C-alpha positions as CSV (number, residue, x, y, z in Angstrom):
1,M,-12.8,-42.6,7.5
2,E,-13.8,-46.7,8.4
3,A,-13.5,-48.3,11.4
4,H,-14.5,-51.8,12.7
5,I,-15.4,-52.2,16.3
6,T,-16.5,-55.1,18.5
7,Q,-17.8,-54.7,21.9
8,H,-19.1,-56.9,24.2
9,T,-22.9,-56.7,25.2
10,G,-23.1,-54.2,28.3
11,S,-20.4,-52.1,27.5
12,T,-20.4,-48.6,26.4
13,V,-18.9,-47.5,23.1
14,R,-18.5,-43.9,21.7
15,L,-18.3,-43.4,18.1
16,T,-16.7,-39.7,17.2
17,C,-16.2,-37.6,14.2
18,K,-14.4,-34.5,14.9
19,A,-14.3,-32.3,12.4
20,S,-13.9,-28.1,11.8
21,G,-14.8,-25.9,9.1
22,K,-16.3,-22.4,8.3
23,P,-19.1,-22.0,8.4
24,K,-19.6,-24.3,11.3
25,P,-20.6,-27.9,10.0
26,E,-24.0,-29.7,10.7
27,V,-23.5,-33.3,11.9
28,T,-25.7,-36.0,11.5
29,W,-25.5,-39.7,12.7
30,Y,-27.2,-42.5,10.6
31,K,-27.6,-46.5,12.0
32,N,-28.0,-48.4,8.8
33,G,-28.9,-45.8,6.6
34,V,-31.4,-44.2,8.8
35,A,-30.7,-40.7,10.4
36,L,-30.7,-41.2,14.3
37,Q,-32.7,-38.9,16.6
38,T,-31.0,-36.8,19.5
39,A,-33.3,-39.2,21.9
40,E,-33.0,-42.7,20.3
41,V,-32.8,-45.3,23.1
42,N,-29.5,-46.7,24.5
43,N,-28.1,-43.8,22.4
44,D,-26.8,-40.1,23.5
45,I,-25.8,-38.0,21.2
46,T,-23.7,-36.3,23.6
47,D,-22.2,-33.2,21.7
48,R,-23.1,-34.1,17.9
49,W,-19.5,-35.2,17.7
50,M,-20.2,-38.0,19.7
51,L,-22.7,-40.9,19.6
52,K,-22.4,-42.8,22.8
53,I,-24.4,-46.2,22.9
54,V,-24.9,-47.6,26.4
55,D,-25.6,-51.0,27.4
56,I,-24.9,-52.0,23.9
57,Q,-26.9,-55.1,22.8
58,E,-26.7,-56.8,19.8
59,P,-29.7,-54.9,18.1
60,D,-27.2,-52.4,18.3
61,N,-25.3,-54.0,15.6
62,G,-24.8,-52.3,12.3
63,R,-23.0,-49.6,10.5
64,Y,-23.0,-46.2,12.0
65,L,-22.4,-43.5,9.5
66,C,-21.3,-39.4,10.9
67,K,-22.0,-37.0,8.1
68,V,-20.4,-33.5,8.5
69,A,-21.4,-31.1,6.0
70,N,-21.6,-27.2,5.2
71,K,-21.7,-25.3,1.9
72,A,-18.2,-26.3,1.1
73,G,-18.8,-29.9,1.5
74,F,-19.1,-32.9,3.3
75,I,-16.8,-35.7,4.9
76,N,-18.2,-39.1,6.5
77,F,-17.0,-41.2,8.9
78,T,-17.9,-45.1,9.4
79,Y,-17.9,-47.5,11.9
80,N,-19.1,-51.2,11.4
81,V,-20.1,-51.9,15.2
82,H,-20.0,-55.8,15.8
83,V,-21.9,-56.9,19.6
84,T,-20.2,-60.2,20.9
85,G,-21.8,-62.1,23.9
86,I,-21.3,-61.8,27.4
87,D,-17.8,-60.6,28.7
88,L,-16.6,-63.5,30.5
89,S,-14.1,-61.3,32.6
90,A,-17.1,-59.7,33.8
91,L,-18.7,-63.3,34.8
92,Y,-15.5,-64.2,36.2
93,A,-15.2,-61.0,38.6
94,L,-18.8,-61.5,39.8
95,I,-18.0,-65.4,40.7
96,C,-14.9,-64.3,42.5
97,L,-16.5,-61.9,44.5
98,S,-19.5,-64.2,45.5
99,N,-17.0,-66.4,47.1
100,W,-18.9,-69.4,44.7
101,A,-16.8,-72.8,44.5
102,P,-16.7,-73.7,40.6
103,I,-18.0,-76.8,39.5
104,R,-15.8,-79.8,39.4
105,G,-14.3,-79.6,36.0
106,V,-15.5,-76.4,34.8
107,H,-13.0,-73.6,34.2
108,L,-13.3,-70.1,33.3
109,L,-10.6,-68.3,31.4
110,R,-9.6,-64.7,31.4
111,K,-8.6,-63.2,28.1
């Protein structure tokens, strides 16, 4: 399975690779071919089946692979994660909350 995910900086991304088997499979997460440790910065492997990336930033761009394996074989789940700039809807909400008067000629568009 392969998926393409695009997220704005600062958001949270959850990547999952649910699978089952007997014996219980081992789960390993990789980013760009390098195995991730449970305590990676900004990453939380909450239950080995899900990788949660909190406050995603541009360095988090990459190819994430989840390998689920036991003695019967293995399967992979691949996510191509692309991080884009600031979410303008969040900026728009901040401006509204601050009672800021926009500069003439400047328009914020909401998706």
